C-alpha positions in Angstrom: -0.1 0.0 -0.2 2.9 2.6 0.8 4.4 2.2 -2.4 1.3 3.1 -4.2 0.6 5.9 -2.5 4.5 6.9 -3.1 4.3 6.8 -6.5 1.0 8.3 -7.2 2.0 11.2 -5.1 5.7 11.4 -7.1 3.2 11.6 -10.3 1.4 14.5 -8.9 4.5 16.4 -8.1 5.7 16.0 -12.1 2.2 17.4 -13.1 2.0 20.1 -11.0 6.0 20.9 -12.0 4.2 20.9 -15.6 1.6 22.9 -15.0 4.4 25.5 -13.1 5.2 26.9 -17.3 1.7 27.7 -18.1 0.7 29.3 -15.2 3.7 31.0 -15.5 3.0 32.2 -19.1 -0.5 33.3 -18.4 0.6 35.6 -15.2 2.4 37.4 -17.8 0.0 37.6 -20.0 -2.2 39.0 -17.7 0.6 41.1 -16.6 1.0 43.0 -20.0 -2.7 43.4 -20.4 -2.6 45.1 -16.9 0.1 47.3 -17.9 -2.1 47.9 -21.6 -5.0 49.2 -19.9 -2.9 50.9 -17.5 -0.9 53.0 -20.1 -4.0 53.8 -22.2 -5.4 56.0 -19.1 -2.3 57.6 -18.9 -2.6 58.2 -22.8 -6.0 59.8 -22.2 -4.9 62.1 -19.2 -2.0 63.3 -21.1 -3.7 63.8 -24.6 -6.4 65.7 -22.5 -4.2 67.9 -20.2 -2.0 68.6 -23.4 -5.0 69.8 -25.0 -6.1 71.9 -21.9 -2.8 73.7 -22.2 -3.3 74.6 -25.9 -6.7 75.9 -25.0 -4.8 78.1 -22.3 -1.9 79.1 -24.4 0.0 76.7 -22.6 3.4 74.0 -23.7 1.0 71.0 -24.9 4.2 68.5 -24.5 5.4 70.0 -21.2 1.8 69.9 -20.1 1.1 66.2 -21.1 4.4 65.0 -20.3 3.7 66.6 -16.2 0.3 64.7 -16.0 1.6 61.0 -15.9 4.6 59.5 -13.9 8.2 59.1 -14.1 8.8 55.9 -15.9 6.2 56.9 -18.4 7.9 60.1 -19.6 10.8 58.3 -21.7 8.5 55.8 -23.3 6.3 58.9 -24.4 5.9 61.3 -27.5 3.3 63.7 -27.7 2.7 65.5 -31.1 0.3 68.4 -31.5 -1.1 70.7 -34.1 -4.1 72.5 -35.4 -5.8 72.0 -31.7 -5.5 68.4 -31.4 -3.0 66.3 -29.4 -1.9 63.3 -30.0 0.3 60.8 -27.0 1.6 57.7 -27.9 2.3 55.2 -25.1 4.8 52.6 -24.8 3.1 49.9 -21.8 5.9 48.8 -20.0 6.5 44.7 -20.6 8.8 42.1 -19.1 9.4 41.3 -22.6 11.8 43.3 -24.7 10.7 42.1 -28.2 6.8 42.3 -26.7 7.5 46.1 -25.6 8.5 47.4 -28.7 5.2 45.8 -30.4 2.5 47.5 -28.5 2.2 51.3 -28.7 -1.3 53.1 -27.1 -2.2 56.2 -28.9 -4.7 58.7 -27.0 -6.2 62.3 -28.4 -7.9 65.3 -27.4 -8.9 68.4 -29.7 -9.5 71.5 -28.5 -11.7 73.8 -30.5 -10.1 77.6 -30.6 
């Protein structure tokens, strides 16, 4: 009886070890989806801040950059023209190849 229990316990350990890579991959995918959602919110807020700056006659690029946390400023591009402020932001990613693939874009318009 003991021999049978220990053999089944070893098989369960191997099955758990086989599931670890799948769980890690699932965790990475979920993290990336959350990062994309957060970057989308940041880009929208930055575009809106830039548009409000255009409306008040202040530099839109500077206002958009001040509207986001420090880590995201290096990943952000701001362009403005004709009352439009467009912000492009790359979300953080644990994999460099994935980080280059995603870019979130948000735009805000001010009627002059």
